[in-house]
Each structure stands twice: as structure tokens, then as C-alpha cells.
PyMOL Python script that loads the backbone (N, CA, C, O; Angstrom):
from pymol import cmd

cmd.read_pdbstr("""\
ATOM      1  N   MET A   1      16.663  -4.862 -57.377  1.00  0.00           N
ATOM      2  CA  MET A   1      15.284  -4.038 -57.666  1.00  0.00           C
ATOM      3  C   MET A   1      14.175  -4.959 -56.853  1.00  0.00           C
ATOM      4  O   MET A   1      14.091  -6.182 -56.966  1.00  0.00           O
ATOM      5  N   VAL A   2      13.356  -4.149 -56.026  1.00  0.00           N
ATOM      6  CA  VAL A   2      12.587  -5.114 -54.768  1.00  0.00           C
ATOM      7  C   VAL A   2      11.238  -5.349 -55.909  1.00  0.00           C
ATOM      8  O   VAL A   2      11.110  -4.628 -56.899  1.00  0.00           O
ATOM      9  N   CYS A   3      10.471  -6.261 -55.635  1.00  0.00           N
ATOM     10  CA  CYS A   3       9.349  -7.034 -56.512  1.00  0.00           C
ATOM     11  C   CYS A   3       8.142  -5.557 -56.693  1.00  0.00           C
ATOM     12  O   CYS A   3       7.759  -4.641 -55.965  1.00  0.00           O
ATOM     13  N   GLU A   4       7.881  -6.031 -58.126  1.00  0.00           N
ATOM     14  CA  GLU A   4       7.033  -5.227 -58.482  1.00  0.00           C
ATOM     15  C   GLU A   4       5.458  -4.566 -57.493  1.00  0.00           C
ATOM     16  O   GLU A   4       4.838  -3.543 -57.784  1.00  0.00           O
ATOM     17  N   HIS A   5       5.203  -5.339 -56.549  1.00  0.00           N
ATOM     18  CA  HIS A   5       4.429  -4.256 -55.358  1.00  0.00           C
ATOM     19  C   HIS A   5       5.235  -3.383 -54.790  1.00  0.00           C
ATOM     20  O   HIS A   5       4.877  -2.232 -55.039  1.00  0.00           O
ATOM     21  N   LEU A   6       5.871  -3.432 -54.343  1.00  0.00           N
ATOM     22  CA  LEU A   6       7.233  -2.402 -53.949  1.00  0.00           C
ATOM     23  C   LEU A   6       8.042  -0.909 -54.592  1.00  0.00           C
ATOM     24  O   LEU A   6       8.500   0.119 -54.093  1.00  0.00           O
ATOM     25  N   ARG A   7       7.907  -1.464 -55.930  1.00  0.00           N
ATOM     26  CA  ARG A   7       8.790  -0.950 -57.147  1.00  0.00           C
ATOM     27  C   ARG A   7       8.720   0.493 -57.596  1.00  0.00           C
ATOM     28  O   ARG A   7       9.659   1.184 -57.992  1.00  0.00           O
ATOM     29  N   SER A   8       7.097   0.925 -57.431  1.00  0.00           N
ATOM     30  CA  SER A   8       7.187   2.122 -57.494  1.00  0.00           C
ATOM     31  C   SER A   8       7.659   3.071 -56.466  1.00  0.00           C
ATOM     32  O   SER A   8       8.137   4.137 -56.852  1.00  0.00           O
ATOM     33  N   LEU A   9       7.574   2.783 -55.055  1.00  0.00           N
ATOM     34  CA  LEU A   9       7.475   3.288 -53.926  1.00  0.00           C
ATOM     35  C   LEU A   9       9.473   3.500 -54.037  1.00  0.00           C
ATOM     36  O   LEU A   9      10.077   4.538 -53.762  1.00  0.00           O
ATOM     37  N   GLU A  10       9.909   2.583 -54.366  1.00  0.00           N
ATOM     38  CA  GLU A  10      11.697   1.929 -54.431  1.00  0.00           C
ATOM     39  C   GLU A  10      11.709   3.764 -55.362  1.00  0.00           C
ATOM     40  O   GLU A  10      12.160   4.846 -54.985  1.00  0.00           O
ATOM     41  N   ASN A  11      10.916   3.303 -56.779  1.00  0.00           N
ATOM     42  CA  ASN A  11      11.623   4.639 -57.695  1.00  0.00           C
ATOM     43  C   ASN A  11      11.692   5.798 -57.558  1.00  0.00           C
ATOM     44  O   ASN A  11      12.466   6.655 -57.984  1.00  0.00           O
ATOM     45  N   ALA A  12      10.584   5.811 -56.748  1.00  0.00           N
ATOM     46  CA  ALA A  12       9.840   7.195 -55.751  1.00  0.00           C
ATOM     47  C   ALA A  12      11.381   7.889 -55.385  1.00  0.00           C
ATOM     48  O   ALA A  12      12.086   8.720 -55.956  1.00  0.00           O
ATOM     49  N   LEU A  13      11.503   7.121 -54.173  1.00  0.00           N
ATOM     50  CA  LEU A  13      12.398   7.479 -53.246  1.00  0.00           C
ATOM     51  C   LEU A  13      13.589   7.485 -54.029  1.00  0.00           C
ATOM     52  O   LEU A  13      14.446   8.085 -53.381  1.00  0.00           O
ATOM     53  N   ILE A  14      14.102   7.041 -55.278  1.00  0.00           N
ATOM     54  CA  ILE A  14      15.477   6.973 -55.546  1.00  0.00           C
ATOM     55  C   ILE A  14      15.486   8.737 -56.447  1.00  0.00           C
ATOM     56  O   ILE A  14      16.343   9.611 -56.573  1.00  0.00           O
ATOM     57  N   GLU A  15      13.625   8.538 -57.043  1.00  0.00           N
ATOM     58  CA  GLU A  15      14.334   9.638 -58.114  1.00  0.00           C
ATOM     59  C   GLU A  15      13.939  11.253 -57.160  1.00  0.00           C
ATOM     60  O   GLU A  15      13.879  12.398 -57.607  1.00  0.00           O
ATOM     61  N   ARG A  16      13.715  10.731 -55.675  1.00  0.00           N
ATOM     62  CA  ARG A  16      13.859  12.408 -55.206  1.00  0.00           C
ATOM     63  C   ARG A  16      14.979  12.484 -54.788  1.00  0.00           C
ATOM     64  O   ARG A  16      15.247  13.668 -54.581  1.00  0.00           O
ATOM     65  N   GLY A  17      15.976  11.681 -54.497  1.00  0.00           N
ATOM     66  CA  GLY A  17      17.181  11.785 -54.243  1.00  0.00           C
ATOM     67  C   GLY A  17      17.820  11.038 -53.069  1.00  0.00           C
ATOM     68  O   GLY A  17      19.007  11.127 -52.753  1.00  0.00           O
ATOM     69  N   TYR A  18      16.781  10.203 -52.389  1.00  0.00           N
ATOM     70  CA  TYR A  18      16.711   9.676 -51.364  1.00  0.00           C
ATOM     71  C   TYR A  18      17.903   8.720 -51.225  1.00  0.00           C
ATOM     72  O   TYR A  18      17.833   7.747 -51.976  1.00  0.00           O
ATOM     73  N   THR A  19      18.972   8.783 -50.437  1.00  0.00           N
ATOM     74  CA  THR A  19      20.310   7.605 -50.589  1.00  0.00           C
ATOM     75  C   THR A  19      19.854   6.371 -50.052  1.00  0.00           C
ATOM     76  O   THR A  19      19.134   6.266 -49.059  1.00  0.00           O
ATOM     77  N   VAL A  20      20.360   5.319 -50.835  1.00  0.00           N
ATOM     78  CA  VAL A  20      20.080   4.209 -50.485  1.00  0.00           C
ATOM     79  C   VAL A  20      21.502   3.565 -49.583  1.00  0.00           C
ATOM     80  O   VAL A  20      22.585   3.231 -50.063  1.00  0.00           O
ATOM     81  N   THR A  21      21.040   3.530 -48.053  1.00  0.00           N
ATOM     82  CA  THR A  21      21.986   3.343 -47.057  1.00  0.00           C
ATOM     83  C   THR A  21      22.100   1.712 -46.847  1.00  0.00           C
ATOM     84  O   THR A  21      23.071   1.293 -46.218  1.00  0.00           O
ATOM     85  N   SER A  22      21.209   0.864 -47.319  1.00  0.00           N
ATOM     86  CA  SER A  22      21.524  -0.831 -47.294  1.00  0.00           C
ATOM     87  C   SER A  22      20.724  -1.694 -48.317  1.00  0.00           C
ATOM     88  O   SER A  22      19.521  -1.493 -48.483  1.00  0.00           O
ATOM     89  N   ARG A  23      21.408  -2.664 -49.006  1.00  0.00           N
ATOM     90  CA  ARG A  23      20.541  -3.187 -49.765  1.00  0.00           C
ATOM     91  C   ARG A  23      20.664  -4.924 -50.102  1.00  0.00           C
ATOM     92  O   ARG A  23      21.737  -5.200 -50.638  1.00  0.00           O
ATOM     93  N   GLY A  24      19.926  -5.875 -49.918  1.00  0.00           N
ATOM     94  CA  GLY A  24      20.034  -7.384 -49.562  1.00  0.00           C
ATOM     95  C   GLY A  24      19.277  -7.870 -48.801  1.00  0.00           C
ATOM     96  O   GLY A  24      18.384  -7.267 -48.205  1.00  0.00           O
ATOM     97  N   GLN A  25      19.639  -9.472 -48.695  1.00  0.00           N
ATOM     98  CA  GLN A  25      19.163 -10.163 -47.274  1.00  0.00           C
ATOM     99  C   GLN A  25      19.158  -9.344 -46.393  1.00  0.00           C
ATOM    100  O   GLN A  25      20.298  -8.890 -46.301  1.00  0.00           O
ATOM    101  N   ALA A  26      18.324  -8.779 -45.496  1.00  0.00           N
ATOM    102  CA  ALA A  26      18.461  -8.067 -44.046  1.00  0.00           C
ATOM    103  C   ALA A  26      18.715  -9.041 -42.626  1.00  0.00           C
ATOM    104  O   ALA A  26      19.780  -8.966 -42.013  1.00  0.00           O
ATOM    105  N   TRP A  27      17.888  -9.719 -42.305  1.00  0.00           N
ATOM    106  CA  TRP A  27      18.431 -10.404 -41.213  1.00  0.00           C
ATOM    107  C   TRP A  27      18.071 -11.654 -41.350  1.00  0.00           C
ATOM    108  O   TRP A  27      18.530 -12.309 -40.414  1.00  0.00           O
ATOM    109  N   SER A  28      17.340 -12.420 -42.228  1.00  0.00           N
ATOM    110  CA  SER A  28      16.783 -13.841 -42.121  1.00  0.00           C
ATOM    111  C   SER A  28      16.719 -14.279 -43.418  1.00  0.00           C
ATOM    112  O   SER A  28      17.003 -13.455 -44.287  1.00  0.00           O
ATOM    113  N   ASP A  29      16.362 -15.570 -43.799  1.00  0.00           N
ATOM    114  CA  ASP A  29      16.091 -16.214 -45.099  1.00  0.00           C
ATOM    115  C   ASP A  29      14.870 -15.754 -45.156  1.00  0.00           C
ATOM    116  O   ASP A  29      14.575 -15.312 -46.267  1.00  0.00           O
ATOM    117  N   ASN A  30      13.940 -15.689 -44.248  1.00  0.00           N
ATOM    118  CA  ASN A  30      12.590 -14.734 -44.353  1.00  0.00           C
ATOM    119  C   ASN A  30      12.788 -13.806 -45.638  1.00  0.00           C
ATOM    120  O   ASN A  30      12.053 -13.961 -46.613  1.00  0.00           O
ATOM    121  N   CYS A  31      13.767 -12.863 -45.623  1.00  0.00           N
ATOM    122  CA  CYS A  31      14.281 -11.626 -46.431  1.00  0.00           C
ATOM    123  C   CYS A  31      14.572 -12.252 -47.669  1.00  0.00           C
ATOM    124  O   CYS A  31      14.810 -13.441 -47.881  1.00  0.00           O
ATOM    125  N   ARG A  32      14.525 -11.343 -48.422  1.00  0.00           N
ATOM    126  CA  ARG A  32      15.159 -11.274 -49.915  1.00  0.00           C
ATOM    127  C   ARG A  32      15.679 -10.166 -50.365  1.00  0.00           C
ATOM    128  O   ARG A  32      16.892 -10.021 -50.213  1.00  0.00           O
ATOM    129  N   GLU A  33      15.192  -9.505 -50.780  1.00  0.00           N
ATOM    130  CA  GLU A  33      15.707  -7.965 -51.047  1.00  0.00           C
ATOM    131  C   GLU A  33      14.781  -6.947 -49.885  1.00  0.00           C
ATOM    132  O   GLU A  33      13.562  -6.784 -49.828  1.00  0.00           O
ATOM    133  N   TRP A  34      15.755  -6.428 -49.117  1.00  0.00           N
ATOM    134  CA  TRP A  34      15.177  -5.148 -48.670  1.00  0.00           C
ATOM    135  C   TRP A  34      16.240  -3.934 -48.518  1.00  0.00           C
ATOM    136  O   TRP A  34      17.307  -3.973 -47.904  1.00  0.00           O
ATOM    137  N   VAL A  35      15.622  -2.731 -49.306  1.00  0.00           N
ATOM    138  CA  VAL A  35      16.210  -1.509 -49.320  1.00  0.00           C
ATOM    139  C   VAL A  35      15.967  -0.567 -48.473  1.00  0.00           C
ATOM    140  O   VAL A  35      14.847  -0.338 -48.017  1.00  0.00           O
ATOM    141  N   TYR A  36      17.039   0.080 -48.181  1.00  0.00           N
ATOM    142  CA  TYR A  36      16.706   0.637 -46.512  1.00  0.00           C
ATOM    143  C   TYR A  36      17.345   2.170 -47.472  1.00  0.00           C
ATOM    144  O   TYR A  36      18.265   2.275 -48.283  1.00  0.00           O
ATOM    145  N   PHE A  37      16.407   3.143 -46.937  1.00  0.00           N
ATOM    146  CA  PHE A  37      16.403   4.820 -47.187  1.00  0.00           C
ATOM    147  C   PHE A  37      17.001   5.742 -46.502  1.00  0.00           C
ATOM    148  O   PHE A  37      15.867   6.075 -46.156  1.00  0.00           O
ATOM    149  N   ASP A  38      17.408   6.190 -46.177  1.00  0.00           N
ATOM    150  CA  ASP A  38      17.968   7.529 -45.444  1.00  0.00           C
ATOM    151  C   ASP A  38      17.041   8.664 -45.388  1.00  0.00           C
ATOM    152  O   ASP A  38      17.394   9.801 -45.700  1.00  0.00           O
ATOM    153  N   CYS A  39      15.497   8.274 -44.874  1.00  0.00           N
ATOM    154  CA  CYS A  39      14.203   9.110 -44.682  1.00  0.00           C
ATOM    155  C   CYS A  39      13.401   8.417 -43.660  1.00  0.00           C
ATOM    156  O   CYS A  39      13.556   7.281 -43.211  1.00  0.00           O
ATOM    157  N   VAL A  40      12.314   9.508 -43.311  1.00  0.00           N
ATOM    158  CA  VAL A  40      11.369   8.479 -42.547  1.00  0.00           C
ATOM    159  C   VAL A  40      10.449   8.519 -43.726  1.00  0.00           C
ATOM    160  O   VAL A  40      10.242   9.458 -44.494  1.00  0.00           O
ATOM    161  N   LEU A  41       9.932   7.306 -43.718  1.00  0.00           N
ATOM    162  CA  LEU A  41       8.573   6.970 -45.033  1.00  0.00           C
ATOM    163  C   LEU A  41       7.194   7.343 -43.416  1.00  0.00           C
ATOM    164  O   LEU A  41       6.953   6.817 -42.329  1.00  0.00           O
ATOM    165  N   ASP A  42       6.670   8.523 -44.215  1.00  0.00           N
ATOM    166  CA  ASP A  42       5.343   8.343 -43.658  1.00  0.00           C
ATOM    167  C   ASP A  42       3.892   7.606 -44.451  1.00  0.00           C
ATOM    168  O   ASP A  42       3.322   7.865 -45.511  1.00  0.00           O
ATOM    169  N   ILE A  43       3.644   6.600 -43.386  1.00  0.00           N
ATOM    170  CA  ILE A  43       3.175   5.693 -43.674  1.00  0.00           C
ATOM    171  C   ILE A  43       2.096   5.763 -44.716  1.00  0.00           C
ATOM    172  O   ILE A  43       1.977   5.254 -45.830  1.00  0.00           O
ATOM    173  N   GLU A  44       0.868   7.071 -43.524  1.00  0.00           N
ATOM    174  CA  GLU A  44      -0.185   6.962 -44.012  1.00  0.00           C
ATOM    175  C   GLU A  44      -0.255   7.529 -45.826  1.00  0.00           C
ATOM    176  O   GLU A  44      -0.802   7.077 -46.832  1.00  0.00           O
ATOM    177  N   ALA A  45       0.518   8.598 -45.566  1.00  0.00           N
ATOM    178  CA  ALA A  45       0.947   9.093 -46.937  1.00  0.00           C
ATOM    179  C   ALA A  45       1.551   8.787 -48.168  1.00  0.00           C
ATOM    180  O   ALA A  45       1.566   9.310 -49.282  1.00  0.00           O
ATOM    181  N   VAL A  46       2.086   7.706 -47.603  1.00  0.00           N
ATOM    182  CA  VAL A  46       2.675   6.673 -49.225  1.00  0.00           C
ATOM    183  C   VAL A  46       1.411   5.970 -49.570  1.00  0.00           C
ATOM    184  O   VAL A  46       1.067   5.882 -50.748  1.00  0.00           O
ATOM    185  N   ARG A  47       0.438   5.279 -48.249  1.00  0.00           N
ATOM    186  CA  ARG A  47      -0.299   4.471 -48.377  1.00  0.00           C
ATOM    187  C   ARG A  47      -1.312   4.779 -49.690  1.00  0.00           C
ATOM    188  O   ARG A  47      -1.606   4.036 -50.627  1.00  0.00           O
ATOM    189  N   LYS A  48      -1.840   6.523 -49.318  1.00  0.00           N
ATOM    190  CA  LYS A  48      -2.651   7.092 -50.052  1.00  0.00           C
ATOM    191  C   LYS A  48      -2.234   7.601 -51.503  1.00  0.00           C
ATOM    192  O   LYS A  48      -2.972   7.809 -52.466  1.00  0.00           O
ATOM    193  N   ARG A  49      -0.488   7.787 -51.374  1.00  0.00           N
ATOM    194  CA  ARG A  49      -0.375   7.709 -52.908  1.00  0.00           C
ATOM    195  C   ARG A  49       0.125   6.981 -53.466  1.00  0.00           C
ATOM    196  O   ARG A  49       0.757   7.459 -54.408  1.00  0.00           O
ATOM    197  N   PHE A  50       0.186   5.771 -53.347  1.00  0.00           N
ATOM    198  CA  PHE A  50       0.448   4.734 -53.959  1.00  0.00           C
ATOM    199  C   PHE A  50      -0.545   3.931 -53.702  1.00  0.00           C
ATOM    200  O   PHE A  50      -1.281   4.146 -52.740  1.00  0.00           O
ATOM    201  N   SER A  51      -0.745   2.715 -54.656  1.00  0.00           N
ATOM    202  CA  SER A  51      -1.604   1.803 -54.909  1.00  0.00           C
ATOM    203  C   SER A  51      -0.987   0.840 -54.185  1.00  0.00           C
ATOM    204  O   SER A  51      -0.797  -0.111 -54.943  1.00  0.00           O
ATOM    205  N   LEU A  52      -0.584   0.611 -53.111  1.00  0.00           N
ATOM    206  CA  LEU A  52      -0.071  -1.109 -52.413  1.00  0.00           C
ATOM    207  C   LEU A  52      -1.340  -2.016 -52.474  1.00  0.00           C
ATOM    208  O   LEU A  52      -2.390  -1.911 -51.840  1.00  0.00           O
ATOM    209  N   PRO A  53      -1.007  -2.821 -53.290  1.00  0.00           N
ATOM    210  CA  PRO A  53      -1.319  -4.365 -52.598  1.00  0.00           C
ATOM    211  C   PRO A  53      -1.807  -5.072 -51.116  1.00  0.00           C
ATOM    212  O   PRO A  53      -1.064  -5.238 -50.148  1.00  0.00           O
ATOM    213  N   ASP A  54      -2.902  -5.354 -51.178  1.00  0.00           N
ATOM    214  CA  ASP A  54      -2.828  -5.671 -49.518  1.00  0.00           C
ATOM    215  C   ASP A  54      -1.431  -7.225 -49.054  1.00  0.00           C
ATOM    216  O   ASP A  54      -1.480  -7.846 -47.993  1.00  0.00           O
ATOM    217  N   CYS A  55      -0.631  -7.421 -49.895  1.00  0.00           N
ATOM    218  CA  CYS A  55       0.259  -8.223 -49.634  1.00  0.00           C
ATOM    219  C   CYS A  55       1.400  -7.475 -49.133  1.00  0.00           C
ATOM    220  O   CYS A  55       2.456  -8.003 -48.786  1.00  0.00           O
ATOM    221  N   VAL A  56       1.157  -6.243 -49.105  1.00  0.00           N
ATOM    222  CA  VAL A  56       1.927  -5.269 -48.266  1.00  0.00           C
ATOM    223  C   VAL A  56       1.656  -4.474 -47.292  1.00  0.00           C
ATOM    224  O   VAL A  56       0.919  -3.495 -47.406  1.00  0.00           O
ATOM    225  N   ARG A  57       2.154  -4.778 -46.385  1.00  0.00           N
ATOM    226  CA  ARG A  57       1.969  -4.334 -45.026  1.00  0.00           C
ATOM    227  C   ARG A  57       3.139  -3.244 -44.259  1.00  0.00           C
ATOM    228  O   ARG A  57       4.340  -3.421 -44.463  1.00  0.00           O
ATOM    229  N   MET A  58       2.837  -2.557 -43.716  1.00  0.00           N
ATOM    230  CA  MET A  58       3.585  -2.163 -42.672  1.00  0.00           C
ATOM    231  C   MET A  58       4.468  -2.639 -41.563  1.00  0.00           C
ATOM    232  O   MET A  58       4.060  -3.122 -40.507  1.00  0.00           O
ATOM    233  N   HIS A  59       5.655  -2.466 -41.884  1.00  0.00           N
ATOM    234  CA  HIS A  59       6.849  -3.538 -41.040  1.00  0.00           C
ATOM    235  C   HIS A  59       7.157  -1.960 -40.212  1.00  0.00           C
ATOM    236  O   HIS A  59       7.175  -0.822 -40.680  1.00  0.00           O
ATOM    237  N   GLU A  60       7.452  -2.622 -38.342  1.00  0.00           N
ATOM    238  CA  GLU A  60       7.980  -1.495 -37.710  1.00  0.00           C
ATOM    239  C   GLU A  60       9.089  -2.161 -36.646  1.00  0.00           C
ATOM    240  O   GLU A  60       8.745  -2.994 -35.807  1.00  0.00           O
ATOM    241  N   ASN A  61      10.547  -1.654 -36.800  1.00  0.00           N
ATOM    242  CA  ASN A  61      10.969  -2.400 -35.590  1.00  0.00           C
ATOM    243  C   ASN A  61      11.747  -1.290 -34.715  1.00  0.00           C
ATOM    244  O   ASN A  61      12.602  -0.470 -35.048  1.00  0.00           O
ATOM    245  N   LEU A  62      11.282  -1.499 -33.769  1.00  0.00           N
ATOM    246  CA  LEU A  62      11.485  -0.480 -32.421  1.00  0.00           C
ATOM    247  C   LEU A  62      12.370  -0.737 -31.296  1.00  0.00           C
ATOM    248  O   LEU A  62      12.431  -0.077 -30.259  1.00  0.00           O
ATOM    249  N   ASP A  63      13.254  -2.075 -31.702  1.00  0.00           N
ATOM    250  CA  ASP A  63      14.433  -2.478 -31.344  1.00  0.00           C
ATOM    251  C   ASP A  63      15.313  -1.482 -30.991  1.00  0.00           C
ATOM    252  O   ASP A  63      15.583  -1.019 -32.099  1.00  0.00           O
ATOM    253  N   CYS A  64      16.040  -0.739 -30.063  1.00  0.00           N
ATOM    254  CA  CYS A  64      16.821   0.359 -30.268  1.00  0.00           C
ATOM    255  C   CYS A  64      18.424  -0.439 -30.773  1.00  0.00           C
ATOM    256  O   CYS A  64      19.185   0.058 -31.604  1.00  0.00           O
ATOM    257  N   LYS A  65      18.702  -1.946 -29.938  1.00  0.00           N
ATOM    258  CA  LYS A  65      19.819  -2.817 -30.304  1.00  0.00           C
ATOM    259  C   LYS A  65      20.002  -2.978 -31.495  1.00  0.00           C
ATOM    260  O   LYS A  65      20.966  -2.538 -32.121  1.00  0.00           O
ATOM    261  N   SER A  66      19.293  -3.487 -31.843  1.00  0.00           N
ATOM    262  CA  SER A  66      19.178  -3.637 -33.550  1.00  0.00           C
ATOM    263  C   SER A  66      18.566  -2.780 -34.422  1.00  0.00           C
ATOM    264  O   SER A  66      18.198  -3.149 -35.537  1.00  0.00           O
ATOM    265  N   GLY A  67      18.383  -1.327 -33.885  1.00  0.00           N
ATOM    266  CA  GLY A  67      18.021  -0.566 -35.173  1.00  0.00           C
ATOM    267  C   GLY A  67      16.776  -0.168 -34.876  1.00  0.00           C
ATOM    268  O   GLY A  67      16.251  -0.815 -33.970  1.00  0.00           O
ATOM    269  N   THR A  68      15.996   0.879 -35.456  1.00  0.00           N
ATOM    270  CA  THR A  68      14.815   1.338 -35.489  1.00  0.00           C
ATOM    271  C   THR A  68      14.204   1.226 -36.976  1.00  0.00           C
ATOM    272  O   THR A  68      14.887   1.995 -37.652  1.00  0.00           O
ATOM    273  N   GLU A  69      13.543   0.815 -37.533  1.00  0.00           N
ATOM    274  CA  GLU A  69      13.442   1.403 -38.621  1.00  0.00           C
ATOM    275  C   GLU A  69      11.660   1.268 -39.010  1.00  0.00           C
ATOM    276  O   GLU A  69      10.926   0.528 -38.356  1.00  0.00           O
ATOM    277  N   ARG A  70      11.177   2.091 -40.137  1.00  0.00           N
ATOM    278  CA  ARG A  70       9.761   1.487 -40.317  1.00  0.00           C
ATOM    279  C   ARG A  70       9.604   1.705 -41.845  1.00  0.00           C
ATOM    280  O   ARG A  70      10.253   2.617 -42.357  1.00  0.00           O
ATOM    281  N   GLY A  71       8.919   1.058 -42.491  1.00  0.00           N
ATOM    282  CA  GLY A  71       8.415   0.797 -43.944  1.00  0.00           C
ATOM    283  C   GLY A  71       7.182   0.036 -44.238  1.00  0.00           C
ATOM    284  O   GLY A  71       6.117   0.099 -43.624  1.00  0.00           O
ATOM    285  N   PHE A  72       7.535  -0.836 -45.469  1.00  0.00           N
ATOM    286  CA  PHE A  72       6.540  -1.469 -45.980  1.00  0.00           C
ATOM    287  C   PHE A  72       7.244  -3.131 -46.347  1.00  0.00           C
ATOM    288  O   PHE A  72       8.438  -3.270 -46.615  1.00  0.00           O
ATOM    289  N   GLU A  73       6.553  -3.944 -46.309  1.00  0.00           N
ATOM    290  CA  GLU A  73       7.100  -5.696 -46.682  1.00  0.00           C
ATOM    291  C   GLU A  73       5.978  -5.972 -47.399  1.00  0.00           C
ATOM    292  O   GLU A  73       4.828  -5.549 -47.279  1.00  0.00           O
ATOM    293  N   CYS A  74       6.483  -6.760 -48.180  1.00  0.00           N
ATOM    294  CA  CYS A  74       5.608  -7.544 -49.266  1.00  0.00           C
ATOM    295  C   CYS A  74       5.599  -8.957 -48.694  1.00  0.00           C
ATOM    296  O   CYS A  74       6.658  -9.578 -48.783  1.00  0.00           O
ATOM    297  N   ILE A  75       4.622  -9.515 -48.155  1.00  0.00           N
ATOM    298  CA  ILE A  75       4.510 -10.959 -47.421  1.00  0.00           C
ATOM    299  C   ILE A  75       4.520 -11.856 -48.470  1.00  0.00           C
ATOM    300  O   ILE A  75       4.746 -13.012 -48.111  1.00  0.00           O
ATOM    301  N   LYS A  76       4.360 -11.705 -49.556  1.00  0.00           N
ATOM    302  CA  LYS A  76       4.098 -12.386 -50.662  1.00  0.00           C
ATOM    303  C   LYS A  76       5.630 -12.701 -50.782  1.00  0.00           C
ATOM    304  O   LYS A  76       6.109 -13.718 -50.281  1.00  0.00           O
ATOM    305  N   CYS A  77       6.371 -11.783 -51.469  1.00  0.00           N
ATOM    306  CA  CYS A  77       7.876 -11.842 -52.133  1.00  0.00           C
ATOM    307  C   CYS A  77       8.767 -11.910 -51.106  1.00  0.00           C
ATOM    308  O   CYS A  77       9.679 -12.737 -51.091  1.00  0.00           O
ATOM    309  N   ARG A  78       8.549 -10.987 -50.116  1.00  0.00           N
ATOM    310  CA  ARG A  78       9.516 -11.547 -49.004  1.00  0.00           C
ATOM    311  C   ARG A  78      10.591  -9.971 -48.828  1.00  0.00           C
ATOM    312  O   ARG A  78      11.506  -9.765 -48.032  1.00  0.00           O
ATOM    313  N   ASP A  79       9.982  -9.003 -49.985  1.00  0.00           N
ATOM    314  CA  ASP A  79      10.867  -7.780 -50.230  1.00  0.00           C
ATOM    315  C   ASP A  79      10.396  -6.617 -48.916  1.00  0.00           C
ATOM    316  O   ASP A  79       9.746  -6.798 -47.886  1.00  0.00           O
ATOM    317  N   ALA A  80      11.125  -5.245 -49.563  1.00  0.00           N
ATOM    318  CA  ALA A  80      10.763  -4.357 -48.173  1.00  0.00           C
ATOM    319  C   ALA A  80      11.032  -2.879 -48.567  1.00  0.00           C
ATOM    320  O   ALA A  80      12.236  -2.952 -48.811  1.00  0.00           O
ATOM    321  N   VAL A  81      10.773  -1.903 -48.732  1.00  0.00           N
ATOM    322  CA  VAL A  81      11.126  -0.879 -48.917  1.00  0.00           C
ATOM    323  C   VAL A  81      11.320  -0.207 -47.303  1.00  0.00           C
ATOM    324  O   VAL A  81      10.231  -0.196 -46.728  1.00  0.00           O
ATOM    325  N   MET A  82      12.322   0.286 -46.550  1.00  0.00           N
ATOM    326  CA  MET A  82      12.067   0.381 -45.547  1.00  0.00           C
ATOM    327  C   MET A  82      13.036   2.057 -45.167  1.00  0.00           C
ATOM    328  O   MET A  82      14.021   2.513 -45.748  1.00  0.00           O
ATOM    329  N   GLY A  83      12.461   2.466 -44.306  1.00  0.00           N
ATOM    330  CA  GLY A  83      13.087   3.566 -43.571  1.00  0.00           C
ATOM    331  C   GLY A  83      13.182   3.960 -42.605  1.00  0.00           C
ATOM    332  O   GLY A  83      12.270   3.566 -41.879  1.00  0.00           O
ATOM    333  N   LYS A  84      14.103   4.822 -41.967  1.00  0.00           N
ATOM    334  CA  LYS A  84      14.152   5.139 -40.517  1.00  0.00           C
ATOM    335  C   LYS A  84      13.201   5.560 -39.721  1.00  0.00           C
ATOM    336  O   LYS A  84      12.193   5.823 -40.377  1.00  0.00           O
ATOM    337  N   PHE A  85      13.027   5.807 -38.187  1.00  0.00           N
ATOM    338  CA  PHE A  85      11.807   5.383 -37.539  1.00  0.00           C
ATOM    339  C   PHE A  85      11.956   7.084 -37.085  1.00  0.00           C
ATOM    340  O   PHE A  85      10.981   7.731 -36.704  1.00  0.00           O
ATOM    341  N   SER A  86      12.946   7.495 -37.167  1.00  0.00           N
ATOM    342  CA  SER A  86      12.873   8.738 -36.943  1.00  0.00           C
ATOM    343  C   SER A  86      14.050   9.676 -37.225  1.00  0.00           C
ATOM    344  O   SER A  86      15.003   9.006 -37.623  1.00  0.00           O
ATOM    345  N   GLY A  87      14.364  11.133 -37.157  1.00  0.00           N
ATOM    346  CA  GLY A  87      15.332  11.714 -37.627  1.00  0.00           C
ATOM    347  C   GLY A  87      16.115  11.909 -38.712  1.00  0.00           C
ATOM    348  O   GLY A  87      17.337  11.803 -38.820  1.00  0.00           O
ATOM    349  N   ALA A  88      15.266  12.212 -39.527  1.00  0.00           N
ATOM    350  CA  ALA A  88      15.503  12.396 -41.452  1.00  0.00           C
ATOM    351  C   ALA A  88      14.565  13.088 -42.038  1.00  0.00           C
ATOM    352  O   ALA A  88      13.594  13.460 -41.380  1.00  0.00           O
ATOM    353  N   PRO A  89      14.657  13.311 -43.051  1.00  0.00           N
ATOM    354  CA  PRO A  89      13.501  13.753 -43.563  1.00  0.00           C
ATOM    355  C   PRO A  89      12.489  12.973 -43.825  1.00  0.00           C
ATOM    356  O   PRO A  89      12.455  11.791 -43.482  1.00  0.00           O
ATOM    357  N   VAL A  90      11.420  13.665 -44.565  1.00  0.00           N
ATOM    358  CA  VAL A  90      10.046  12.530 -44.463  1.00  0.00           C
ATOM    359  C   VAL A  90       9.740  12.622 -45.854  1.00  0.00           C
ATOM    360  O   VAL A  90       9.736  13.647 -46.536  1.00  0.00           O
ATOM    361  N   PHE A  91       9.493  11.489 -46.198  1.00  0.00           N
ATOM    362  CA  PHE A  91       8.967  11.194 -47.546  1.00  0.00           C
ATOM    363  C   PHE A  91       7.038  10.687 -47.438  1.00  0.00           C
ATOM    364  O   PHE A  91       6.653  10.062 -46.450  1.00  0.00           O
ATOM    365  N   PRO A  92       6.218  11.006 -48.378  1.00  0.00           N
ATOM    366  CA  PRO A  92       6.473  12.251 -49.482  1.00  0.00           C
ATOM    367  C   PRO A  92       6.773  13.698 -49.338  1.00  0.00           C
ATOM    368  O   PRO A  92       6.916  14.402 -50.337  1.00  0.00           O
TER     369      PRO A  92
END
""", "prot")
cmd.dss("prot")
cmd.show_as("cartoon", "prot")
cmd.util.cbc("prot")
cmd.orient("prot")
């Protein structure tokens, strides 16, 4: 389970039935718990729907070699909830 700053978002994705495609330490020691979902996160809609604190920032990786992704990272706890960049159902 990710930190309390991202927990409501993670729970909503699970409740809606989106598949967790990966969970754990993503790519470096600077990451703690990163959970990836098989959907595209609508960044603006998620920000409006969820009360994400200032320590939660949008994270985006557009490098095709390592895999494109977009989601939210807690810079305080080093956790993240990530989705695909494109090509999947959109949440919310």
C-alpha cells in the first residue's frame, strides 16, 4: 500500500477494477512503493477529484526505451501511483 498521501487514489483505482501491472521499488533507491495501473490517469480530473497535498506532484516519463508513463509521485514518501501515457482506458 502506498503512503497516506496517495492512498485514496490507489483505492479508487482498485475499486474501479483497474489491473495493477507492477508494484514495488520501481527503478532506483529513491523509490519506495510505486504501483502501476493499466489505465491512463487524467491528471487534471484526478487533481480536481482527490485532495492531493502539495507533496504529491505529477510525474511523467516519455522515454520510449524505458516505457512511457504518467501519474503522481509523493516527493515526501517516495511513493507513486502511475498509469500509462496512452492506449488504455482513462481514469476517472
